[in-house]
N, C-alpha and C positions, 0 to 999 in steps of 0.2 A: 233142212234142218233149222229149227225153229230157234232165232237168236232170243226171243224174248219170251217168257212165260205169262207175264202179266202186262198191262199198260203202264203198271205203277215201276217195273222194272226197267221198262223202255223210257219212261222218263227219267227214272234214275240214270241210266246209262245216257241218257242225252245230255244229261247235265254236267257229266264228267268228261266226255269223250270230246275234249278241246286238245286244240295243239296249233301253233302257229304255223304250222308246215303244209306237207301234202294233205290232199282231200281222198275219201274214201266215200264208197257207196254202201249205206249200212239201211237196210230195208227200206228202199224208196228214199231214203232223206239223205241229203248231201251235207256228209260230217266230216270232220277233219280229222287227222291222223287217230288210228286207235292207241295212240300213245298218250295216255290223261294227262292234262295239268296239273299237277299235283296241288295245286292251292284249290283248284276247283273241288277236289277228293275232300282236300280239306273241308273248304267251306260246308260240302253236302253230308260230311259223316260228321261235323262238330259243328251245327248250325248256329249254336251259341256265340261261336268265335266271331268277335268284332272283325270286319277288314281291314281295321287299322294298324292290327298286328300283321299284316301279310308282309310287308316291308322287312320286317325285321325277322320273321322267321324264316324268309327265304333268305337273309343276310346270314342268319344263323347256319344254316344248311350249306352255304356258302363255304364259312370262317370254318366251320367243323370238319367239313369234307377236304380242306385243305390242310387241318391238323390231323387227320386221320391218315393222310399219307405219311406224314412225318413220323407217326406212333400208332399203334393199334388197337384203338380206342376202341373200335366197333368191327361188328364182320359187315354191316351194311356200307359197300362203298360206293354205289351209284344214287345219283341224284332220287332216284323214284324209291328204290329200296331204302334210304335212309329216311326218307319223309314219310312212307309207311310204315317202317318197323321202328323208327326213332321218335319222329315228330309225332305221326297220327297216336302210336299207340300211349305217348305220354301224355298227349290231350284227352283222353279217355276219361281224366280224371276232372275235366269240366262238366261232364255231367252231373258232376255231385255240388257243382259250386250255387247252383242257386239253393241248397239247402244251409249253406252256411250263412252264420248271422253276419248282420252288418258290422264287423270289425277286422280289426288288423289280426289275421291268424300268423302263426309262426309255426313254419312248416319244414320238418327234418328228411332230408333224402340221403337215406343209408346205403352205401355201396354206391356212390355217385356215378363211378364209372368214368364214362364218354360224358357225361353231364344231361343223361337222359333218365327221368324225366324233370330232372332240374331246372334246364335253360328253357325250355318251351313254356311250362307253367308259369316261370319267372318272368317270362315276357308277356304272356297273355294274363297275368295278375299280378300287376306291378303295385295293387293295393297291399299285397302281402309280403310278409320276409321269410326267404328261404336260407336254410343254411344245407349245406353239403358236406359229407363225411366219405373219404375212402381210404383205404389203410395202402393203396400204392401211391406214392409220390409224384411219378412221371402224370399218371391222370388228374390229380388233383394240379401240378404246374398247366398242363394242357388247358383244363377248363377254366383256371385261372386265366390264363391268355384269351381264351373264348371271351370269358366274361369283361375283361378289361376291351376289348377291341369291339363288342357289342356295347358296351357302355351301361351295362347293367348295374342298379346299384342297390337294389333289392335283394342282394345275395351275400353271404359270408359262407368260405370254403376251408375245410380243416383236413389236413393229413392227420391220420389217426386211425384209429379202431375204435368202433361204436362201444364196445366193452368200457374202455378208457374214458370215453366222453360222457356215459352214462354216469361215473363216479365225479364227475368236473361238477361242483356246484354252480358254475356258471352254466351248466348246460342239464343239471338233472332236475327233471318235472319241468321244463322249460317249454317245452312244444306242444301245441295244439294238433297237429295232424302229423306222423310219421310214414313215410313211402318208402320203399324197398325196390 
């Protein structure tokens, strides 16, 4: 069975197949465990992500998973699934960041839920201001606890319906980008 279809795929897999534990043999190379280190996947998938954000994203993962045990914020309950399904998915937005003008953007996340894409984007784009809204009070309370634990200052969070927020003069036509 051929493990790699091309040299490019082989190099990509070599970059992400990292783990501090057991080693396995992969096509004649000594590789660490087939369990990927999620930050290496993150860095490979989102190359414009500065390494300085790694510690805070790892902290977000731990705080979120602890909060997720108390409440049902996400179906992703393991580190790997949460990194890929929540954090990596959220950071796909970074692909268009280079198109954004050099100014402070106001970004609204409608249906914030467990805090994705709101939290990872706020960590990776601290120069912009984020607002999250959700109709479920327990989710907003949980996201607020995560924000407080991480010390994020570029996020406002509201409990309510987006329809009502749209009629509030403080929010009407005040956002540059809206995420769902």
